[in-house]
C-alpha positions as CSV (number, residue, x, y, z in Angstrom):
1,M,13.7,40.1,-11.6
2,F,10.9,40.0,-14.1
3,T,12.7,41.6,-17.1
4,G,11.4,40.2,-20.3
5,I,8.4,38.4,-18.7
6,D,5.9,40.4,-20.9
7,E,7.8,39.5,-24.0
8,V,7.1,35.8,-23.6
9,D,4.1,34.6,-25.6
10,W,2.5,32.9,-22.7
11,A,-0.7,32.2,-24.5
12,S,1.0,30.0,-27.0
13,L,2.7,27.9,-24.2
14,R,1.1,25.0,-22.3
15,H,1.2,23.5,-18.8
16,A,-0.5,20.5,-17.2
17,H,-3.9,22.3,-17.1
18,G,-3.9,24.0,-20.4
19,T,-2.7,27.5,-21.7
20,A,0.1,29.1,-19.7
21,E,-1.5,32.6,-19.7
22,D,-1.7,32.5,-15.9
23,M,2.0,32.0,-15.4
24,P,3.1,35.7,-15.4
25,G,0.5,36.4,-12.6
26,W,1.8,33.4,-10.6
27,L,5.4,34.4,-11.0
28,R,4.7,37.9,-9.8
29,A,2.6,36.6,-6.9
30,L,5.7,34.7,-5.7
31,A,7.2,38.1,-4.9
32,S,4.1,39.4,-3.1
33,T,4.1,40.7,0.4
34,D,0.9,38.7,1.1
35,T,1.6,35.3,2.6
36,V,-1.5,33.6,1.2
37,E,-1.0,35.0,-2.3
38,R,2.6,33.6,-2.4
39,A,1.5,30.2,-1.0
40,T,-1.4,30.0,-3.5
41,A,0.9,30.8,-6.4
42,L,3.5,28.2,-5.3
43,D,0.8,25.5,-5.1
44,G,-0.4,26.4,-8.6
45,M,3.0,26.2,-10.1
46,Y,3.8,22.9,-8.5
47,G,0.7,21.3,-10.0
48,A,1.1,23.0,-13.4
49,L,4.8,23.1,-14.3
50,H,6.0,19.7,-13.1
51,H,2.8,17.6,-12.9
52,Q,3.8,13.9,-12.5
53,G,7.4,14.7,-13.6
54,C,6.3,16.0,-17.1
55,V,8.1,18.9,-18.7
56,Y,6.2,21.6,-20.6
57,D,7.4,24.5,-22.8
58,S,6.0,26.8,-20.1
59,T,8.3,25.0,-17.5
60,L,11.4,25.9,-19.5
61,A,10.1,29.5,-19.9
62,C,9.6,29.9,-16.2
63,V,13.0,28.6,-15.0
64,P,15.0,31.8,-15.6
65,F,12.4,33.8,-13.7
66,L,12.4,31.3,-10.8
67,L,16.1,31.5,-10.6
68,S,16.0,35.3,-10.4
69,L,13.3,35.1,-7.7
70,V,15.4,32.9,-5.4
71,A,18.5,35.1,-5.7
72,R,16.6,38.1,-4.1
73,E,17.4,37.9,-0.3
74,E,14.7,40.3,0.6
75,L,11.9,38.0,-0.6
76,P,10.3,35.6,1.9
77,D,9.4,31.9,1.4
78,R,12.2,31.4,-1.2
79,D,12.8,27.9,0.1
80,G,9.6,26.6,-1.5
81,V,10.8,28.0,-4.8
82,V,14.2,26.4,-4.5
83,E,12.4,23.1,-3.9
84,L,10.3,23.6,-7.0
85,L,13.5,24.2,-9.0
86,V,15.0,21.1,-7.6
87,G,11.9,19.1,-8.5
88,I,11.9,20.5,-12.0
89,G,15.5,19.9,-12.7
90,A,16.5,16.8,-10.8
91,E,14.7,14.3,-13.0
92,S,11.9,14.5,-15.5
93,A,9.5,11.9,-16.8
94,K,10.2,10.1,-20.0
95,G,13.9,11.1,-19.8
96,D,13.3,14.6,-21.0
97,P,16.7,16.4,-20.3
98,R,15.5,20.0,-21.2
99,A,14.4,21.0,-17.7
100,R,17.6,19.8,-16.1
101,E,19.7,21.7,-18.6
102,A,17.6,24.8,-17.9
103,V,18.2,24.7,-14.2
104,C,21.9,23.7,-14.6
105,A,22.4,26.8,-16.8
106,G,21.7,28.9,-13.6
107,A,23.3,26.6,-11.1
108,E,25.7,29.3,-9.7
109,V,22.8,30.8,-7.9
110,F,22.7,27.7,-5.6
111,V,26.3,28.4,-4.5
112,R,25.2,31.7,-3.1
113,L,22.0,30.3,-1.7
114,A,24.0,27.7,0.3
115,G,25.2,30.6,2.5
116,D,21.9,32.6,2.4
117,P,20.8,34.4,5.6
118,D,17.6,32.3,5.6
119,P,18.3,28.8,7.1
120,A,15.2,27.4,5.2
121,V,16.8,28.5,1.9
122,R,20.2,27.1,2.9
123,R,18.4,23.8,3.7
124,A,16.7,23.6,0.3
125,A,19.9,24.6,-1.5
126,A,22.0,21.8,-0.1
127,G,20.8,19.1,-2.4
128,A,20.7,21.5,-5.4
129,L,24.5,21.9,-5.2
130,V,24.8,18.1,-5.8
131,H,22.1,18.0,-8.5
132,F,23.1,20.9,-10.7
133,L,26.8,21.9,-10.3
134,A,29.0,20.1,-12.8
135,A,32.4,19.8,-10.9
136,P,32.3,16.9,-8.2
137,A,35.4,18.2,-6.4
138,R,34.0,21.7,-6.1
139,V,30.6,20.3,-4.9
140,L,32.3,18.2,-2.2
141,D,34.5,21.2,-1.1
142,L,31.4,23.3,-0.8
143,L,29.5,20.7,1.2
144,R,32.6,20.4,3.5
145,Q,32.8,24.1,4.0
146,R,29.1,24.4,4.8
147,L,29.2,21.5,7.3
148,R,32.0,23.4,9.2
149,A,30.3,26.8,9.1
150,E,26.7,25.7,9.7
151,R,25.0,26.1,13.1
152,D,21.3,25.3,12.3
153,D,20.5,21.7,13.0
154,R,18.0,21.3,10.1
155,V,20.4,22.6,7.6
156,L,23.1,20.2,8.9
157,L,20.8,17.4,8.3
158,A,20.1,18.5,4.8
159,L,23.9,18.8,4.2
160,T,24.3,15.2,5.5
161,E,21.6,14.0,3.1
162,A,23.4,15.8,0.2
163,L,26.6,13.9,1.1
164,G,24.7,10.7,0.6
165,L,23.3,12.0,-2.7
166,F,26.8,12.9,-3.7
167,V,28.2,9.4,-3.1
168,R,25.4,8.0,-5.3
169,R,25.8,10.5,-8.0
170,Y,29.7,10.5,-8.1
171,P,30.8,7.0,-7.0
172,A,34.4,7.7,-8.3
173,H,34.6,10.6,-5.7
174,A,32.9,8.7,-2.9
175,D,35.6,8.0,-0.5
176,A,36.1,11.5,0.9
177,A,32.3,11.9,1.2
178,V,32.0,8.6,3.1
179,D,34.8,9.7,5.4
180,L,32.9,12.9,6.2
181,L,29.8,10.9,6.9
182,A,31.7,8.6,9.2
183,E,33.1,11.6,11.0
184,H,29.7,13.1,11.6
185,S,28.2,9.8,12.8
186,A,30.4,9.9,15.9
187,P,30.8,12.3,19.0
188,P,31.0,15.2,19.5
189,Y,28.3,15.9,17.0
190,A,24.6,16.3,18.0
191,P,22.4,13.1,18.2
192,G,20.2,14.2,15.2
193,L,23.2,14.8,13.0
194,R,24.8,11.6,14.0
195,L,21.6,9.7,13.3
196,A,21.4,11.3,9.9
197,A,25.0,10.3,9.1
198,L,24.3,6.8,10.2
199,G,21.3,6.5,7.9
200,Q,23.3,7.9,4.9
201,L,26.2,5.5,5.7
202,A,23.8,2.6,5.8
203,L,22.5,3.6,2.4
204,V,25.8,4.3,0.6
205,A,28.5,2.5,2.5
206,P,27.1,-0.2,4.9
207,A,30.5,-1.6,5.5
208,G,31.3,1.6,7.4
209,L,28.5,1.1,9.9
210,P,29.4,0.3,13.6
211,A,28.6,-3.3,14.7
212,D,26.1,-2.0,17.2
213,V,24.2,0.2,14.7
214,V,20.8,-0.5,16.1
215,P,21.4,0.2,19.8
216,T,23.4,3.2,18.7
217,A,20.5,4.5,16.6
218,V,17.9,3.9,19.4
219,R,20.1,5.7,21.9
220,L,20.6,8.7,19.5
221,L,16.9,8.8,18.9
222,R,16.1,9.1,22.6
223,E,18.8,11.8,23.1
224,R,17.5,13.7,20.2
225,S,13.9,13.4,21.5
226,A,14.9,14.6,24.9
227,H,16.5,17.7,23.3
228,R,13.5,18.3,21.1
229,A,11.1,18.2,24.0
230,R,12.8,21.3,25.4
231,V,12.4,23.2,22.1
232,P,8.9,24.4,21.3
233,E,7.4,23.6,17.9
234,P,7.2,26.6,15.6
235,S,3.5,27.5,14.9
236,A,2.3,27.1,11.3
237,A,0.8,30.2,9.7
238,D,-2.9,30.2,8.9
239,T,-2.4,29.7,5.2
240,L,-2.9,26.9,2.7
241,V,0.8,25.9,3.1
242,G,0.5,26.3,6.9
243,R,-2.6,24.1,7.1
244,L,-0.8,21.4,5.0
245,R,2.2,21.6,7.3
246,R,-0.1,21.0,10.3
247,L,-1.3,17.8,8.7
248,R,2.3,16.4,8.6
249,P,3.7,14.3,11.5
250,S,4.6,16.6,14.4
251,D,8.2,15.4,14.0
252,E,8.6,14.9,10.3
253,E,12.3,15.3,10.5
254,G,12.7,12.5,13.0
255,S,10.5,10.3,10.9
256,R,12.6,10.9,7.9
257,L,15.8,10.1,9.8
258,L,14.6,6.7,10.9
259,R,12.8,5.9,7.6
260,T,16.2,6.4,5.9
261,L,17.8,3.9,8.2
262,H,15.0,1.4,7.8
263,T,15.3,1.7,4.0
264,A,19.0,1.2,4.2
265,L,18.7,-1.9,6.3
266,G,16.3,-3.4,3.7
267,D,16.1,-7.1,4.0
268,R,17.9,-7.2,7.4
269,V,14.5,-7.9,9.0
270,G,16.0,-8.9,12.4
271,D,17.9,-5.5,12.7
272,R,14.8,-3.6,11.6
273,T,12.6,-5.4,14.1
274,A,15.1,-4.6,16.9
275,L,15.1,-1.0,15.8
276,L,11.4,-0.9,15.9
277,G,11.4,-2.4,19.3
278,G,13.5,0.6,20.5
279,Q,11.3,3.1,18.7
280,L,8.0,1.6,19.9
281,S,9.3,1.6,23.5
282,S,10.4,5.2,23.4
283,P,9.2,7.5,26.2
284,D,8.2,10.0,23.5
285,P,4.7,9.3,22.1
286,V,5.7,11.2,18.9
287,D,8.6,8.8,18.3
288,R,6.2,5.9,18.9
289,C,3.7,7.3,16.4
290,N,6.4,7.6,13.8
291,A,7.4,4.0,14.6
292,V,3.9,2.7,14.1
293,W,3.9,3.8,10.4
294,M,7.4,2.3,10.0
295,A,6.1,-0.9,11.5
296,A,3.4,-0.9,8.9
297,A,6.0,-0.6,6.1
298,L,7.9,-3.6,7.5
299,L,4.9,-5.8,8.1
300,R,3.5,-4.9,4.6
301,G,6.8,-5.5,2.8
302,W,8.7,-8.2,4.6
303,R,8.0,-11.7,6.0
304,G,9.3,-13.1,9.3
305,D,8.3,-13.4,13.0
306,H,6.6,-10.1,13.7
307,S,4.9,-11.2,17.0
308,G,7.1,-8.9,19.1
309,T,6.4,-6.0,16.9
310,V,2.6,-6.7,17.0
311,L,2.7,-6.9,20.8
312,L,4.3,-3.4,20.9
313,L,1.7,-2.1,18.5
314,G,-1.0,-3.4,20.8
315,A,0.7,-1.5,23.7
316,Q,0.1,1.7,21.9
317,L,-3.8,1.3,22.1
318,A,-3.7,2.4,25.7
319,A,-2.0,5.7,24.7
320,Q,-3.8,8.9,25.6
321,Q,-2.8,10.5,22.3
322,D,-5.5,9.9,19.7
323,R,-3.1,10.1,16.8
324,L,-0.9,7.3,18.2
325,R,-3.8,5.0,19.1
326,D,-5.6,5.5,15.8
327,A,-2.4,4.8,13.9
328,A,-1.9,1.5,15.8
329,V,-5.5,0.5,15.1
330,V,-5.1,1.2,11.4
331,V,-2.0,-1.1,11.2
332,L,-3.5,-3.9,13.4
333,S,-6.7,-4.0,11.3
334,E,-4.6,-4.8,8.2
335,L,-2.9,-7.9,9.7
336,G,-5.8,-10.4,10.0
337,T,-4.7,-13.3,12.2
338,L,-1.2,-11.8,12.5
339,A,-2.7,-9.3,14.9
340,A,-3.4,-12.1,17.4
341,P,-0.6,-11.1,19.8
342,A,-2.4,-7.8,20.3
343,A,-5.8,-9.3,20.8
344,D,-5.9,-8.6,24.6
345,D,-5.1,-4.9,24.0
346,L,-7.7,-4.7,21.3
347,Y,-10.3,-6.3,23.5
348,A,-9.5,-3.9,26.3
349,L,-9.9,-0.9,23.9
350,V,-13.2,-2.3,22.6
351,C,-14.5,-2.6,26.1
352,A,-13.3,0.8,27.1
353,R,-14.5,2.7,24.1
354,P,-17.9,1.7,22.6
355,D,-17.8,4.9,20.7
356,L,-15.1,3.4,18.5
357,W,-17.2,0.4,17.5
358,T,-18.3,2.2,14.4
359,D,-16.9,4.8,12.1
360,R,-19.4,7.5,11.1
361,F,-19.1,9.8,8.2
362,E,-21.1,12.9,7.2
363,R,-22.3,11.0,4.1
364,G,-22.8,7.3,3.7
365,S,-23.6,4.4,6.0
366,P,-21.6,3.7,9.1
367,T,-18.8,1.2,8.9
368,L,-17.3,-1.1,11.5
369,G,-14.7,0.7,13.7
370,G,-11.1,-0.2,13.5
371,P,-10.6,-1.8,17.0
372,L,-13.6,-4.1,16.7
373,K,-12.7,-4.9,13.1
374,A,-9.1,-5.8,14.0
375,L,-10.3,-8.0,16.9
376,A,-12.8,-9.9,14.7
377,R,-10.1,-10.5,12.0
378,T,-7.9,-12.3,14.5
379,G,-10.9,-14.7,14.9
380,D,-11.2,-13.9,18.7
381,P,-14.7,-14.8,20.0
382,R,-14.5,-11.9,22.4
383,A,-15.6,-9.7,19.4
384,V,-19.0,-11.4,19.3
385,P,-20.9,-9.5,22.0
386,A,-20.1,-6.1,20.6
387,L,-20.9,-7.3,17.1
388,A,-24.2,-8.7,18.5
389,H,-25.0,-5.2,19.9
390,L,-24.4,-3.6,16.6
391,L,-26.5,-6.2,14.7
392,A,-29.4,-5.4,17.0
393,G,-29.2,-1.7,16.5
394,L,-30.8,0.6,13.9
395,A,-27.5,1.7,12.3
396,T,-25.7,-1.6,11.7
397,P,-22.4,-1.1,9.9
398,V,-22.8,-2.1,6.3
399,D,-19.5,-4.1,6.2
400,L,-20.1,-6.0,9.4
401,G,-20.9,-9.3,7.8
402,F,-17.5,-9.5,6.1
403,E,-15.9,-9.4,9.5
404,L,-18.3,-12.0,10.9
405,A,-16.9,-14.4,8.3
406,H,-13.5,-14.4,10.0
407,L,-15.1,-15.7,13.3
408,G,-16.6,-18.8,11.8
409,A,-18.4,-21.0,14.3
410,A,-17.6,-18.6,17.1
411,A,-20.2,-16.2,15.7
412,A,-22.9,-18.8,15.6
413,P,-25.1,-16.9,18.2
414,L,-25.4,-14.1,15.6
415,A,-26.8,-16.4,12.8
416,H,-30.4,-15.5,13.5
417,A,-29.7,-11.7,13.4
418,V,-27.8,-12.1,10.1
419,R,-30.7,-14.1,8.6
420,H,-33.1,-11.5,9.8
421,R,-31.2,-8.7,8.0
422,L,-30.8,-10.8,4.9
423,G,-34.5,-11.4,4.8
424,R,-35.3,-7.7,5.0
425,I,-33.3,-6.8,1.8
426,P,-35.7,-6.0,-1.1
427,P,-34.3,-8.2,-4.0
428,A,-35.3,-5.6,-6.6
429,S,-33.6,-2.7,-4.8
430,P,-30.6,-1.0,-6.5
431,S,-28.7,-1.4,-3.2
432,A,-29.5,-5.1,-2.9
433,A,-26.0,-6.3,-3.9
434,R,-24.3,-3.8,-1.6
435,L,-26.4,-4.8,1.3
436,A,-26.4,-8.6,0.7
437,A,-22.7,-9.2,-0.2
438,P,-21.4,-8.9,3.4
439,L,-24.4,-10.9,4.8
440,L,-23.9,-13.7,2.3
441,A,-20.2,-13.8,3.3
442,A,-21.3,-14.1,7.0
443,V,-23.9,-16.8,6.2
444,G,-21.2,-18.8,4.3
445,G,-18.7,-18.3,7.1
446,L,-21.2,-19.4,9.8
447,G,-22.4,-22.3,7.7
448,D,-26.0,-21.4,8.6
449,Q,-28.3,-23.9,7.0
450,E,-31.3,-22.1,8.2
451,A,-30.5,-19.1,6.0
452,V,-31.1,-21.1,2.8
453,P,-34.6,-19.8,2.1
454,E,-33.3,-16.2,2.4
455,V,-30.4,-17.0,-0.1
456,L,-32.9,-18.6,-2.4
457,R,-35.1,-15.5,-2.3
458,L,-32.3,-13.5,-3.9
459,L,-32.3,-15.8,-6.9
460,Q,-36.0,-16.2,-7.5
461,G,-37.4,-15.2,-10.9
462,A,-36.3,-15.7,-14.5
463,P,-32.5,-15.1,-15.0
464,D,-33.3,-12.5,-17.7
465,D,-35.4,-10.6,-15.1
466,L,-32.9,-10.7,-12.2
467,G,-32.6,-6.9,-12.4
468,A,-30.7,-5.5,-9.4
469,R,-30.2,-9.1,-8.1
470,D,-27.9,-9.8,-11.0
471,A,-24.9,-8.2,-9.2
472,V,-25.2,-10.7,-6.2
473,A,-26.4,-13.7,-8.0
474,G,-23.0,-15.3,-8.3
475,Q,-22.2,-14.9,-4.7
476,A,-25.6,-16.2,-3.7
477,V,-25.0,-19.4,-5.8
478,E,-21.6,-19.9,-4.2
479,T,-23.2,-19.5,-0.7
480,L,-25.9,-22.1,-1.5
481,E,-23.1,-24.5,-2.7
482,A,-21.1,-23.8,0.5
483,L,-24.1,-24.7,2.6
484,G,-24.7,-27.9,0.6
485,A,-28.0,-26.6,-0.5
486,A,-27.6,-26.4,-4.2
487,G,-30.0,-29.2,-4.8
488,Q,-32.8,-27.0,-3.5
489,A,-32.3,-24.5,-6.3
490,T,-31.9,-26.8,-9.3
491,G,-34.5,-25.0,-11.4
492,V,-32.9,-21.6,-10.9
493,L,-29.4,-22.9,-11.4
494,R,-30.3,-24.5,-14.7
495,A,-31.8,-21.3,-15.9
496,L,-28.6,-19.4,-14.9
497,L,-26.6,-21.6,-17.2
498,G,-27.4,-19.2,-20.0
499,T,-26.2,-16.1,-18.1
500,R,-22.9,-14.6,-17.0
501,H,-23.3,-16.7,-13.9
502,A,-23.1,-19.9,-15.8
503,A,-19.8,-21.1,-14.3
504,A,-20.9,-20.6,-10.7
505,A,-24.3,-22.3,-11.5
506,A,-22.6,-25.2,-13.3
507,G,-20.3,-25.8,-10.3
508,A,-23.3,-25.8,-7.9
509,L,-25.3,-28.2,-10.1
510,W,-22.3,-30.5,-10.3
511,S,-21.9,-30.6,-6.6
512,A,-25.6,-31.4,-6.2
513,H,-26.2,-33.9,-9.0
514,Q,-22.8,-35.0,-10.6
515,D,-24.5,-34.6,-14.0
516,A,-21.8,-33.8,-16.5
517,A,-24.2,-33.8,-19.5
518,T,-26.1,-30.9,-17.9
519,V,-23.1,-28.6,-17.1
520,L,-20.5,-29.4,-19.7
521,P,-22.1,-27.6,-22.6
522,A,-22.4,-24.4,-20.6
523,L,-18.8,-24.6,-19.3
524,L,-17.4,-25.2,-22.8
525,R,-19.4,-22.3,-24.0
526,E,-18.0,-20.1,-21.2
527,L,-14.4,-21.0,-22.4
528,T,-15.2,-19.1,-25.6
529,Q,-16.3,-15.9,-23.9
530,A,-14.4,-12.6,-24.4
531,D,-14.3,-11.9,-20.7
532,P,-11.0,-13.5,-19.3
533,E,-12.5,-13.8,-15.8
534,R,-15.4,-15.9,-17.1
535,R,-12.9,-18.1,-19.0
536,C,-10.9,-18.7,-15.8
537,L,-14.0,-19.5,-13.8
538,A,-15.1,-22.0,-16.4
539,A,-11.7,-23.7,-16.4
540,G,-11.9,-24.0,-12.6
541,Q,-15.2,-25.6,-12.7
542,L,-14.2,-28.0,-15.5
543,G,-11.3,-29.1,-13.2
544,R,-13.9,-30.0,-10.5
545,L,-15.5,-32.4,-12.9
546,G,-12.3,-34.4,-13.2
547,P,-12.3,-37.2,-15.9
548,A,-15.9,-36.5,-16.7
549,A,-14.7,-33.3,-18.5
550,R,-12.3,-35.0,-20.9
551,S,-14.1,-33.5,-23.9
552,A,-12.9,-30.1,-22.7
553,L,-9.1,-31.1,-22.9
554,P,-8.5,-29.7,-26.4
555,A,-10.0,-26.3,-25.5
556,L,-8.1,-26.3,-22.2
557,R,-4.8,-27.1,-23.9
558,R,-5.3,-24.2,-26.2
559,M,-6.0,-21.9,-23.2
560,A,-2.9,-23.1,-21.5
561,G,-0.8,-21.6,-24.2
562,S,-2.7,-18.3,-24.2
563,W,-2.1,-15.0,-22.3
564,P,-2.3,-13.7,-19.6
565,A,-0.7,-15.9,-17.1
566,Q,-3.8,-16.2,-14.9
567,E,-5.7,-17.9,-17.9
568,R,-2.8,-20.3,-18.6
569,V,-2.7,-21.3,-14.9
570,S,-6.4,-21.8,-14.6
571,A,-6.3,-24.1,-17.7
572,A,-3.3,-26.0,-16.6
573,C,-4.9,-26.7,-13.1
574,A,-8.0,-28.0,-15.0
575,L,-5.8,-30.2,-17.2
576,W,-4.2,-31.9,-14.2
577,R,-7.5,-32.5,-12.4
578,I,-9.0,-34.0,-15.5
579,D,-6.1,-35.9,-17.0
580,A,-3.6,-36.3,-14.2
581,D,-0.7,-35.8,-16.7
582,P,2.1,-33.5,-15.3
583,E,3.9,-33.2,-18.6
584,P,1.8,-30.4,-20.2
585,V,1.1,-28.8,-16.8
586,L,4.5,-28.3,-15.1
587,P,6.1,-26.1,-18.0
588,V,3.0,-23.8,-17.8
589,F,3.4,-23.4,-14.0
590,R,7.2,-22.9,-14.3
591,A,6.8,-20.0,-16.7
592,A,3.8,-18.4,-15.0
593,W,5.5,-18.5,-11.7
594,E,8.1,-16.1,-13.0
595,D,5.9,-14.1,-15.3
596,D,3.2,-13.2,-12.8
597,P,3.8,-13.6,-9.1
598,H,0.1,-13.4,-8.4
599,T,-0.3,-16.8,-9.9
600,R,1.8,-18.4,-7.3
601,A,-0.9,-19.1,-4.8
602,P,-3.2,-21.0,-7.2
603,I,-0.2,-22.8,-8.6
604,A,0.9,-23.9,-5.1
605,R,-2.6,-25.2,-4.3
606,C,-2.5,-27.2,-7.5
607,L,1.0,-28.5,-6.7
608,T,-0.4,-29.7,-3.4
609,A,-3.1,-31.7,-5.3
610,M,-0.4,-33.2,-7.6
611,G,1.7,-34.4,-4.7
612,P,5.0,-36.2,-5.7
613,A,4.3,-35.5,-9.4
614,A,5.0,-31.8,-8.6
615,A,8.6,-32.6,-7.4
616,P,10.3,-30.9,-10.4
617,L,9.0,-27.5,-9.1
618,R,10.1,-28.0,-5.5
619,H,12.9,-25.5,-5.9
620,L,10.4,-22.7,-6.9
621,V,8.3,-23.4,-3.8
622,A,11.3,-23.6,-1.5
623,A,12.7,-20.4,-2.8
624,E,9.4,-18.6,-2.2
625,L,9.4,-19.7,1.4
626,A,13.0,-18.6,1.9
627,A,12.3,-15.1,0.3
628,P,12.3,-12.3,2.9
629,R,10.0,-9.9,0.9
630,R,6.3,-10.2,0.5
631,L,4.8,-10.3,-2.9
632,P,3.5,-6.8,-3.9
633,A,-0.2,-6.5,-3.2
634,H,-2.4,-7.6,-6.1
635,P,-3.6,-4.6,-8.3
636,G,-6.7,-3.1,-6.6
637,I,-5.6,-4.1,-3.1
638,R,-4.7,-1.1,-1.0
639,G,-2.1,-0.6,1.8
640,G,-1.6,-3.7,4.0
641,Q,-4.5,-5.6,2.7
642,G,-2.1,-7.7,0.7
643,I,-0.7,-9.2,4.0
644,P,-3.4,-11.9,4.4
645,E,-3.0,-12.5,0.6
646,D,0.8,-13.2,1.1
647,E,0.3,-15.2,4.2
648,A,-2.2,-17.5,2.2
649,L,0.5,-18.0,-0.4
650,L,3.1,-19.0,2.3
651,R,0.6,-21.5,3.7
652,A,-0.1,-23.0,0.3
653,C,3.7,-23.3,-0.3
654,R,4.2,-25.1,3.0
655,D,1.3,-27.5,2.1
656,S,2.7,-28.2,-1.4
657,L,6.2,-29.0,0.0
658,A,4.7,-31.4,2.5
659,A,2.6,-33.0,-0.3
660,M,5.6,-33.5,-2.5
């Protein structure tokens, strides 16, 4: 099994973490009688040999020994080693074919493993047959034989997935494989196997699906769940691998079956919504928990009327299972106003569980809890009493102010408490910006004029001596302007014209005094800065000046031909607002719309201002409104936080069409 291992110059080879001198020890540990030793070695090899799909010289050196290991029936846990080999050989980063060639050279071992006494090994070997054997006819024959001989449900599912992989890999030989999938999607086969076959058919041959695929899938899911409830879950060993397995969904297999079907249905939002309706109404809480995360994928990725799905998500909040309730809370908190159909359920949970009003961690400040956060983000005023209680406490969640901003005037009773907290922040403190940012957002959202002195306090002093306040100065200026109080800070704002906050200060001064001679020089200077964000901000403020900024037209025209697309769009918007000439603006918008989808919202807002002059771009806006998929979240935005961003784009598009 390890013949020749000591003849390899491992010290001269490399893996993801450096020299490969540790590889012989890991390889030998895979054959250990100690469970923890085997698991630790396998974890180490996963991270070292095939890190992020890269191939190393040590990867190639290890493959023959790994192939020898999996061929020894007496060794336990060989399924993990087979999965490692599949990961190494299936595809490699940067198109490096060497790892695949190395595994293919020993592919005959997978033929034997497909009939191995250990069902976990048989399950792992099913896909390896398709990946590494060279003769398609032989592969299909082997899969057919194994499907007829196999009695283990999990291995049957793996063989079904291998058939789908075969169709994608060998389209010229697909017909017989599709026939096998169609056969196994119908009685008398078990519901789990039929569900797996339906999912693969949907992926590779959707024309072969039954017309009632969604009701059929829901029925099969419930039949499978009823059977699973009678079979006890195997206990995971107290090892690293065992602990990782306990973190997985308790029905990972069922989750994968339904995810496959959702993936295959793709843009068929109506069918996927109906499928989710069946999943979220299942008697089995495990099915419902899996469905919550699939609902998250649909809501994050696709547009449409999701009110029915949101209602069903809200119904999960009354579940006794913490995992199910917490999953639904996470998804609802991402939706913003789209979570409104679940507001009654959120309110009921907020009332019943005050312990969920905050999330507390071992280190760091408490944050607002998911149920209360989701309720506030819908704009529901019933969130106000709980938020007031938290504001009055000693351990107020640091992010609470951001959520108050969603409530607007409904949160007016909390204005005094927000002001009080803002006034207690030491401006020179290193944490001033972190503490003030959410409170300033709340002040702006509430429109609290009485908070102006506290906002001004954050800006007092010479701009070159702002210190810790520098990080929050821009937001403080924007808040003063939003409150219509910029005129009370004229001296500070003028001084800020020489800092990195020049654009914000210039905008505030313009709103207060309409004095172009004061702000134009600073904004023109900002257009020459190296920081693209500062250039974009300056262009936006120049647009606000309108015809008074005509002297900036040459610089803005140059900027409109620059890169990246965000700068071009900022400059083009300013050009329109200053000169009202669509000719130099529309081509910039047309190109940027395709080049960078994240420019579409500001473009749509400018098209609204242009009115009928924007008509030549009507087709772009109409196509966006008709597109079923959401835009990918902007870089730096996590998870479903891109949903409100996409909804804002749709609103801007509807407004611009109406204006045209």
